[in-house]
C-alpha angles and dihedrals in degrees: 000000000000115000132189108217110201116192138176132176127198125257101245135152087263096051091043088054090052089056094046095047094041096239091122088073091057092045092051093043090052092049093046092048090053096046100037096204121202087225136000130199127181134197142106124319117193089337097310135095114275150120152198125257124188112210135173117222128187093199139016088238087078091067098088093052091048097045107035095073089061092052097041102036101034107019085234134170110233134197125185119206125180109233140175134218121220092271092052091049093049092051092047093050091048090052090048092049090050090056094255124163120265092215 
């Protein structure tokens, strides 16, 4: 299942220090290496630092390993949203058109 992981972490003295001393790059690199996202985009979210990662998971049991680094390393807020790419949408619509079940 493809998931969009949205994250943001507050602008605090600590996170400002990470930016100034460059340690934010190492933190993000470590998180990204562990998660292996299909795509990653970064910017501001509601006025704080954040981003969107698109990850593919075979099982919901992978969620803690994917999310905990954001909580523990960044003090981030995280939201997980199921998403589809164009191929997934096309397959789903074909199944729907064929009278397939939505469950």
